[in-house]
Every structure is written in structure tokens, then in C-alpha cells.
N, C-alpha and C positions, 0 to 999 in steps of 0.2 A: 692704623685704624682702631676704633673702639667697638667692642661687642656690643650690639643693640639686643639681640635675641639668642638665647641659648636653650635649646631643647635637648634634654639629658637623659638617655637611656629610657624613652617615653614608651609605656604601652598602653593600649586603649582596647577596651572590651565593648562590642555591641551587642546585647544580649549574652548568647552563650559563646559567640566567636571572639577572638582576639584578633582584631583587624588591623593593629599596628603592634609591632613587636620590637621593644627594644631599640627604638630610633633616635638618633643623636644627630643634630645639625646645629650650625650657627650661622648668625647673619651680622655682618659689620655694618655700621653706619654708612649710609650712601651707597651699599651693594644693591644688585638685583640678583636674586637666587631664585632659580627654578626647583620644583620638585614634579619631576615627571614620572608617568608611570601608566599602565594600561587601565581601562575600568576595573574597578575593584581591587586596585592595588593598595588602597588604604590612604590615598592622597587627600581626599576630602575630609575624612575622618581626623586627620592630623592636623588640617587646616581649622576645622570647626573646634578642635580642643585648645589649639593656640589661642583661638578667638574667645575660650572660655563657654563655649556652647555643647562641649561634651567632655564629660570628667575624664581624666585620666586613671589608670589603673595602678600605674608606678611610674617611677621617674620624677622629672621636675621641669617646669618651664621658667626660665629668668628672662625678664625683661629690663634692660638698663639696670641690671646688677640687683633687682627685686625678685624674689621668688613669688610669682604670681599663680603658682599651680592650682590654689583653691579660690582666687578671686573671681568674682562675678564679671559677665560680659560688660556690664555697665561700668565697672570699675577700670576694666582693662581699657575700655574705651576712653575713660577720663584720663587714663595714662599715655594716650596717643596712638592706639591701636585702631586700626579701621579695617573692616572687612567687606569685599564686595563678594557676596555669596553665590554660590551656584543658584540659578534660577531667580536672582536679581532681586527678590523679596521687597519689591516696590509697593506703594500704596496706589492701587489701580485706578481708584475714583478721584484720587487728586491730582492736582495740576503738576507740569514738570516743576514750575517754581516751587511749590509748596513740597514736593518730594526732595528737592535739594535743599531747602530750608531745614529739613529736618535733619541733615547731616551736621547742622550749626547749632543743635539744640543746647548743647551746654553753654552756661550763661558766659564764661569768659570770651567764647567765641562769637557771640551776638556782636559785640561792637565792631567786628570786623566782617560783618556779614555781606555788606555790599562788595567789600574788596575780593573776599572769597568768591562771589558769585561772579564777578566780573573775569576771575582767573578760569574758573569752569567754562564760562561763555566763551573765553577766548580760546580754550582747547576744543571746545565744540561747539562751534557756531550755529550749528543746526539747533541746538537746545535753546538758544536765544530766540531763534524764530518760533520753536514751538513751546516757548515758556508758559502761555496760558493754557496750553493744550493738555487734556486729560490723558494720564499717561497709558491708559489701556487703549487708547487710539493709535499708539505709536506702532512704528516697526520694532521687531526684535533687536535689532541693531541700535536704533535710537533708544530703546528701553536700556540696553546696556550702557550706553552713554551716560544716562540718567543715574544708574547705579554707580557707575565709576565716579561721575561728578558728586554725587552725594557723599562717598567715601572723602573725597578730596576737600569737600566742605570743611570737614573736621580738622584741617591742617595736621594731618598725622604724621607722627614720627615713623611708623611704620604701616605701610599701604599692603594687605593682604588681598590677592584676587585668586578665586577659586574658579577653574575653569572659563576665564572670561570670553574665549572664543566658542564656546559651544553653542551649536545651532545657528551661527552665523555664516552668512556667505563669504567665500574668500577675499571679495573685495573689501567688505566691511571689516572682517578680521584685521586686514592690513591697515585700514584705517584706525582701528582700536589700538593697533601695535604701534603705529606712528604717534599717536599721542602719548601713549605709555612711554616712549622713547623720550618725548619732550619732557614729560613729568621726571623720568630718571635723570635726564640732563640737569635739572634744577635741583638734583642732589636728594631727590626722594628715596628712601630705602624702600624696597620692593620685594614681598615674598609672593612668588607665583606658581600655582599649582595648574598643571595642564596634561591634556593627553597628546597634545599637538607638539611633539617632542622636538622636531627641529626648529619650529617657529620660536618656541619658548627659550631654547638653549640660544639660539642667534642673538636673542634679545638679552641675555642674562651674561652676568660674570662668572658665576658658578653654577652647578647644578648637583642634585641628588636624583638617582634613580631609584624609585620604590618597586619591589617586585614581591607580590603577596604579604605585603605589611612590613617588609624589611628593605634596609638600604642594601641594593644589589651593587651600585656603583655610585661614585662620587668625584668631583674634581672640576678642573676649569671647564667652563661651557666649551671651548674651543677644542679640548682635549677630549671631552665626551662626545663631540659632534664627530671626531675623526676616529672612535673607538668602533671597531667592527663588533663588538659584543652588543652595541645598542641595536643594531639590525636584528641580531639574534633574539633580544628581548622583545622587540616591537615590531610585530609582523606587520603593522599597518604602516610602519613608515616607508616612504617613497624609496629610499636605498634597498629596503629588503623587498620592494616590489620589483625593483628593477634587476635584481640579482638574479 
């Protein structure tokens, strides 16, 4: 397999605090990799820095062999990186269709607009029904579908998702993960940040566990799921609650 993303000894500061410390991870083409951890572990900061929305204070970020550490989010997007941000960041007074269309704003993508739209509507049939509807009138789950759909409109080489299940009812979260499973089966490379440890690892090939801004554990997802240290690190996990 070929390395798509390499994060090498990256540290990130937010104000006076160093929220990520000397973190390294890599992602192969076609892999699904999770970065899991409790709230405040540094997961979202790492994701924002990878997308170019936060500067790194040291280390490097390599995408398809190119050092992108200082590139703008716009240039990273052009290279094939798409972020589904925590909080969705949609245009609330625009329609579902208009929000999805924003994902294909790069000129080379416009010629395949209809094809990409059909792909998203096949994944999320509800969005086809809601296509002319204003996004602010949608449920939280439907808005998350729009956010994921918008990212997929760009035909990304790397799809990054920051807490995609946050605030969603369990049944909606299952629907989201079912769709992401279909996307992964199509060969999409996915980097996923989640607090939902078991759900995200069951969906992934490999995982990294962040604790206080540093990598505490890493390995194959199935090995991490069977690691009893996970329950110690994550008091909210079902296994820890049942112990």
C-alpha cells in the first residue's frame, strides 16, 4: 500500500497551551483510520491542523509525498483533502442542493457535478427528498448528512471526519456509519476523529488513542478493541461501565 498522509512529530499550540505534543501517524491509501480520545485530548486540533485550519508549531504534514505543513486550506482542498468539521459549518439559509454544490466548486469538478450529486443522493436518499429545502429547517442528523455529502462532492482522496456522530441519536449514528461503510468499501481513504471509541474502531482498520495531546496507544483496530487499557483510558466506554 502507498502512504497517503504522514503526520510527523507534530505539536500544536492554542494560545499558551500545547494541545498536541509530538504526534506521529500515517494513513495508507484505502485505509480507514480512527483517532480516538476523550474530550480535550487534542483530536480536533490535530484534524484542524491537518486540514490547514490551525498552524503547527513543529513537525511536518506530508500528503502524497508533498510537505503541506504551510499550505493554505484552499490549496490542501485542491490537492484532494476534504474535511467534515465538528459543528458541520453549513450555509443555514441555503438549500440542501446549494450546500452540496459548494463541495464541487473547484472548476475541474464542475463537469462531473450531476454524477457526484447522484452519488451523494444514492448514499443519502433523504437528501434527494430535501434537496430544495433550507438547511436550517433540517434535523441534526439530516444536516450531518449534508455536511458529509458536501465533502464527498469534491471526490476527495482523503475524507476527514471530525466527530461525525456528536449530538446524534443512536439510530441516526448507525445510519451515518452504515453510509460511511459503503463509502469505505468503494475505496475511499478515511481519517476519523471520534469520542465514540468502540463504534469508530469497529469501523476502522487501525487506530490511534490520544490522551492529553499525545499518542497513548496505536495499532490494529481489533487489537485496540481487545486491549483492556482502553477501558482504563476511557471511563465512558461501555466496557468500563460494566466492569
